[in-house]
Each structure stands twice: as structure tokens, then as C-alpha cells.
N, C-alpha and C positions, 0 to 999 in steps of 0.2 A: 503276374503281380500288378495289382491295381490300387495299391495303398497310397493315399494322398495325405500329406501333412499340411494342415492349414494353420498359419501363424498370424494372429491379429490380436491387438490389445482390446478390441471391442467384442465382447462376448456375443452380442446379437449378430454381428457380421459373420464371425467364424461359424456360428451355429446355422445361420442361414445358408452359407456356402456348403456346409456339411450336409444339410438336408437336401439341397439341390443335387449334390453329387451322389448321395446315397440313393436318391430316386433314379439316377442314371446307372446304378449298378456298381459304383465305386465304393470302396471302404475308406474311411477317413480317421485321422487322428488330429487332435486339437491342441494348440499351445497358445497361451496368452502373453508370454514374455520370452525373452531371449534364453533364459536359463532352462525353461521347460522345453523350448524348441531344440536346444542343443542336446538335452537329455534324450528326447525322442529320436533325434538323428543318430546319436551315438548308440542307442539301444538297437536300432535296426534302420538301415537306410531306406527311405521311402521311394516309391516309383516316381513321385513328382512332389513339388513343394509350392504352395501358394503363400507368398510372404508379403506382409505389410511393411512399407518403408518406415513408418513412424510407429515405434513401440514405446508407449508411455511406461515409466518406471522400470526400464530395462537397462542392463549393463551395456548391451549392444543394440545398435539400430539395424534396420533391414539390410543396409549396404554392408555392414560389418559381418552379419550372419551370412549374406550372400558370398562374400569373399572367403569365409571359412568353409562353407559348403563346397564351393567350386575348387578349393584347394584340396580338401580331404575326400570329397565325394564328387569328382568332376562329372560323373555320368548322370547325376540327378538333375533333371531340368527344373528351373525355378521360374515361376511366373510372379512378377512383382505387381502389387496393387497399392494404391495410395489415394487418399482424398485430397492431397495437396499436389497433384500431378502437374508437372511442367516439363518442358523439353530437356532441361538440364538434368533433372532426376532420371528421366527415361534414358538419356545418353549414358549417364553414369552407371545405371543398372545394366544396360546392354553391354557396356564396355567391360564390366566385371563378370560377364558370362550369363546374365539372365536370358531366359528363352524369349520372354515377351513382357510387355508392360500394359497394365489395364488401370484406367482411372476410375475412382469412385465418384458418384454412384455408377456402378457398372451395369451394363445390359446383360441379362442372364444368357441370352443366346450367344452373345459375343464371348462371354466367359467360357461357355461350354465348347465353342469352336476352338478357342485357344488351348483349352485343356486337352481336347481330343488330339489336336495336332502335336502338342507337347508329349502326350502319352505315346502317340505313334512314333515320334522321334526316339523316345526312350526305348520302345520295343525294338525298333530297328537297330539301335545301338547295342542292346543286349544280344540280339541275334548275331550281330557281327562279332561280338566278343565270344559267343558260343562257338561260332565257326572257327575263330582263331584258336580256341581251346581244343576243338576237335582236330585242327591241323597239327597242333602240338602233340596231341595224343597219338596221331597217326604217323608221326615222324619216328618210326621204329628203327632201332639199331639192329642191323641184320648181319649175321656172320658167326663163325665158330672157330676161326683160325687163332693161333696163339697170340699174334699181334693184336687182333681184334679183342680177344678176351682181356688182354693187358690194358687196352684202352678203356674197355667197359668197367674194369675194376677201378681205374682212376676216376672215371666219371661218377661212379656210384659213391665214392668217398666224398665228393663235393656237393652232392645234390641237396643235402639237408642244411648246409651252411649258407651264409650270405657272402662268403669270400669271393673276391673278384677272380675270374678265370681267364687265362690267355690261351686260346687254342691255336696251335701252329701246325702247318702242313701245307702241301701243294694245293693249287687250285683244283677244285672238284673232288677233293678227298672226303668231304662230308663234314666240314667244320660247323656249318649251320645246323645240320642234323644233330650233331653232338651237343650244340648249345640248346636246341629244343628238347633234347633228352634230359639235360640237366633241369631245365625249367619244368618239364612235365612231371618229374619225380620229386620236385622240391615243394616246400611249404607255400610257394607262390604260384602253384599250378593253376589256381583259379583266377589269377591276375593276368594282365596282358603280356604278350611277348612282342616287343617292338624292334624291328630291324632297322638299323641305320646303315645304308649302303654308302660307305665313305668314298668309294671309288666312282659312284655315279652321280652324286649330288654336286651341282656346280659350286665351286669354292665361294663365290660371292653370295650364294643363297644358303650356305651351310648353317650359319648362325640363326637365320630366320626359321629354317626347317627344324633345327634342334630346339630352339628356345621359344618359338612362337612369336607372335606380333600383336601389338595393340595400336589401334588408330581410331580416331573419331569416325572415319568413313566406314571402316570395315569391322569395327568392334574388336573383340578378343578372339584371336586365332591360336589355339593351343599348338605347341610344337611337339616333336616326337618324345622329348624327355617327359613332358607333362602327361602325354598319353601313356607312358610306361609306368606311371605312379602306381605302386602296389605290386608291380610285376618285375619284368626283366627288360633291360635295353641291351641289344646285341650290336656292338660296333663291328660290322663286317669289313674286313681289310682296313684296319685302323691306321695302317701306315700311310694311307692316302688322305688322311684328315689334314686340312690346311693348317700351317703352323700357328696362325692367329687363333683358330678355333681350339687348337690343342691347349693353349694357355687358359682359355675360358672353361673347357671341360675339366681341366685340372682343378680349377677353383670350385666347380660344381661338386667334384668328388670329395673335396675337403669340407665344403660348407653344406652340402645336400640342399642347396637352393640356388636360384638364379633369377635374373630379371628378363622379361620378354623384350624383344626389340621394340623400341618406341614406348616402353612402359617404365614405371618407377617402382611398382610394388614387387616385393620379393615373393617368388613362388617356391614353396617347399616341396621336395620330391622324395619319396621313399622307393628306391629301385635297386635291384641288383644289376651289376655290370658284368657282361661277358664280352670278350673281344676276340678277334681272330686276325691272323695275318699269314701270308705265304712268303713274307720277306724276313730277313734277319734284322730285327729291330736294333740290335746293338750296332750293326753296320750303318743303319739309318741314323742312329744317334751320332756316330763318329763323323758322318757326312753332314751333320747339322740339319737333317730333315725331320728329326723326331726328338721331342723333349725327353730328356732323361728322367725328370721328375714324374712325368706322365707314365712313362714305361714302368717305373717302380710301383706306381699306384695301380696299374692295370695288371701287372705280371705277378700278382700275389701267388696264384697257383697255376704254373705253366703245365699244359698238357699237349703232347704231340699226337696229332691224328695221322695214322700211317697212310701211305699211298696205296693204290690198288696193287702196285707191283709187290708190296710187302705182304699182301693178303690175298694172293691168287687163289688159295683154297676156297675163299668166300665167293668167287665169281658165280658158280652155279646157283648158290642160295640167293645171292643178290639179283641175278637175272630172273629167277623164278618169282622173287618178291616184286620186281618191276612188272613182270607179265601180269601178275594178279592185280597189282595196283592199277595198271592201264585198263584191265578188263572191268574193274570196279568203277573207275572214274570216267572212262571214255567209251566203254562198251567194246573195246578191241578184243579180238579172239584170245581166249585163254589157252594158249598152246603149250605143249611140253617142249623140252629141250632134248634133242638127240645126243647120243654120246659123242658123235664126231663134232657137233656144234660146240659142246662143252669143252672138248679137247682143244679145238681151235681158239675159243675165247680165252682159255687159260694160258695159251702160248702167245697171244697177241700182245702188242705194245700198247699201253694205255696212258698216253701223256695227259689226257683229260680226266683220268681216274674214274671214280664212281659216276660222276656226272656224264662222262663219255659213254660208259656202259649203259646208263639209263637211256641216253639219247639213241644209242644203237638199237636197244630193245624196242623202243617206240617206233623207230624207222622200220624195223623188220616186221612188226605187227601191222603197220599201216600198209606196207608194200609187199608183204610176204605172200607165200604160196598156200592159200587156203587156211584150214584149221588143223592140219596135221602137225606132227612134231617139227620144230625148227631144225633145218638141215644146215650143215657147214657151208654149202654153196650159196645160202642166202646172206651170209656174212661178208663184209668187205674182204677182198683178197687181192693179191698182186695182179691177177688177171684184169681187175677193174682199172688198173693203172697202165694197161697197154700190153701186158704179157698174154701169151696164149693160154687158153683154159687148160688147167692141169699141169702146166709146165713151170718148173722152178727156175727163176731168173737169178743167176749168180751175181754176187757183188764183184766189182772190179778186182779187189784184192784176192778173193777166193779163186777167181777165174785164172789167175796167173800162177797159181801154185801147182806143183806136181801132184798127181793123183793121191799118193800116199799121204802127203802133208795136208792136202785139201780134205781127205777123208778124216784125218785126225782132228782138224779144226771143226769140221761138221759134227763129228761125234761128241766132241767136247761141248760145243754150244747146244747141241740137241739134249744131251744129258743134263747140262746145267739148267736148261729150261724146264725139263720134266721134273727134276728134283725140286726146284723152286715152286713149280706148279703144285706139287703135292706136299708143300711145307716141310721139305727135308726128310720125308718119310721114305726110307730106302725100300721097304717091302712093297709099298704101293707103287713106287716108281718101277721096281723090277717087274711087278705083275703087269703094268701097262706096257712097258717096252718089250716084254716077252723074254726076259732073261732070268736065270736063277739069281737069288740074292748074292750068293758068294761070287758068281761070275761078274755081277754088276760091281761089287766091291773091287775086284781085281781090275776091271776096266777103268773105274774111276781113279784108282791108284796109278795106273799106267798113263792116264791123261792129266795127272797132277790136280785132280778135282777133289776138294775137301769140303766138309760141312762144318758150320759153327753156329752158335746162337747169336742172332742179331735182331734187335727191335722186337724181342719176345717170340721170335720164330727161328727155326733152323733153316739156314740158307746155304747154298752151295756157291763156291767161287774157285777160281784157279789159284793154286798155291803160289804165293809170291806176288799176286795182283790184288790182294785184299783191299787195299786203300785206293786203288785206281778208279 
């Protein structure tokens, strides 16, 4: 895109600039007043705008047009020109977001240098946006378990709306991936996806990071909310947002506008808000750490993201997905998964959820044994914590039980693990453990193990301990 809009009330000037730029290979559009300029901008956003400060017989002067363009089309670089140039006008233009300022009569070489730099800045900005969009498009939702399918069905229902979504679930479960999925499938997919990491931004810088800053020395610095205009802002772990900022965000959600730190002008934003938390926000409200009004504004559509524990069936597919991703992005070996590695991964404890699984796969691919199938011995095991290779280390409680009781405890825990690993599917469990289906039913009954539907999947538990 090399389309440049030239706005100047002097016909000779705008045609002269147009001839110069077309000789350089650019395409141009011309406007002699503010109405024509806004019509051109609204019909199609230009790659760059050359704007005269003083526009005779126009409703808006150059500064007014600049403010409007930077509000509604913040990615369009604007070069200001004026025959009445002085430092005050230059500062005002730069403060409002102009890329540069050139005084009439201008030097053609100087004009071309500024335009080339502005066009290069515009090109880099578009490339960054395209990379962000690819990142969104590549944030695939992977899985096939019942709990995962239930999550996907809920996400699909909210993709085409502008409703605010609150994603809840443990750390590492994939809340940001779910947010990116909503964005990628929405009408805002071509717009930005901006993440606000509420837990990592210093509280005393939160407002500057969110709302941006204006100062005579540094000019205009857009904040994250301004960068999210036309797209989605994702408040990651919103419970960590400082109380003072919560009040201001509440006002932004009501008014859809805010004022930059150090500024006076209102900045209008059009953005969809998605939030996430791994805490119980109602408890945070009772403790006085989170504003109830903000909670109700953000929690329009609550969606729970299941832990990896609730979707163990998806572990092989997720692991394969990460292997392919690391091969594509880092050139790591594209290895298969052996059956024993899959079995071990599906019985492991995953406090870090999907993020922990992703990190484990990356570690194995970096440190692993060649390019063959990944073996169970390459995964973290008790032996790495000091036990002998191949030996099972008993817990203190199990070690003190008589053999019959210890065997019963082991069988119960083993079968609970296998049933949950296979999503409550008795036939698949029986096939894996090497028992007839009827014999497995009898064994489960003798051990007081029952299955029921929880979180969209069949899970097993010990009868009488369901709520423990």
C-alpha cells in the first residue's frame, strides 16, 4: 500500500506535491478542504497523510483533522506542512500524534526523506499487526474430550457478539488461548489483540501503561487501550489490577473514552473486553480487593476453562500439537510419542496444566534422545528425585498398611487414574488394564469406585468421597 492523501487549500501546492510523489512511484489522492479530506479518509484509510495546518473556508483546521485521524485511524502517519510555521505549532502537532512537521516553502529532498521514513514506519507497523494476526490465527484450540468440547461450544456462542467475557480457571489452563480463539473467530479478527498483564505491570505505572501519556518533552505516547482500538483488549489475571485503576477502568467501560496521563483531550476507544482470573472474584469482593461494579461489568458471559486434570484424554493430541509447533517455530525434532510415554503423561499430576505440558515437551525435544519416538524414560519420574531406577517408592501411609489393605488402596487409585485418563470410558480402560469389561465392573464395585458426569466428562471417584 503506497496511497498518500494530500490535504492543502492551495491547489498549486497539492498538485505539485502529487506530481513529485507520483514521479517517485506513489499513488496520491487530493483534498482541498476538511470535508473532502474526511470523505477520503472514511472511504479508505490512506497509507500516509500530508496535511496543511491552515485550511481556508473549512469547518476544521489541520489540528482538528489530525486529532480525528489519530483517534479513528491511529496507524496512519501524518506529516504536517504549514507556511506559518513556528515552534508552538510544531509542538502542538507532534503532541497530537503527527509523525513530523515541515515548513513551507519546503525543500523537495527534505519532503521525500520525511515521507520515506513515515512510509517505512507505516510498513513496519502493518507488518507487526500482521504478525499479531497470524499469532491469533495460530492459537488453535486442541482437544476432543467432553469437557473440551463443552468449552468450545461456549466459546463459539460468543465469538460474533461484542459481549464482555470472563474466563475463569487455574493458571496454565489456556485462558489466553481461549481469548485469542474468540478474537480470531470474531468480526474484529482483523483488529489488534492487546494483552494487559495485570499481575506483571507495576501498580504505579498501570495507568500510564493503560491510558498512555502526553508531555511536551516526549509528545504523545499511546497506551494499551488506545492500541486496542478496533480490536480486543485482554485483561489477564484481572484480580491483580490495583484498586485505583479498577475505578478508572470502570469509567472507561461506561463511557468508552478516557484521558491520557498528563493530557486533557478525551480519547474515544472502540474495543471488546475479555478478562481472565484464576481466583474467586466474589471472595476478592468480600475481602475489599475488587470492585463489585467492575465485576458485574466484566462478568457478562462467564466461561470456565477446564484444568488439564479434567481433560486427560486430550494430552496425546496436545503433546503432538506442541511437538509440531516447536518443529515449525524452532526447528526441534518432530518426534512421535511412544505408547508408554503417552500412558505415563496421562497418569502424571499437572499442577501447571497445559502450560506445564508444553514446557515438558519443549524440554524433552531439546534434551531428548535423537529423533525416534519419545520414550517414558525421557519424562520426569520419581527416580529423578532420588529413587532408584525402576523402583516404586511408597508413601509413608501406604508403607504402614498390611499387604491386603495396601493392595486395595493401590488398586483403587490405579483404576481411578486409568478411568479418568480415558474420560470414564470403561471399555477402553478394561482393554488397557487387561481385564474383561464385566470383571472390571465387579472390581470397581468391590472397591466402591463409581463414575458420574462432572464438568462435561465422566469421572470416577470413591463412593462417599465425592465432595472431598
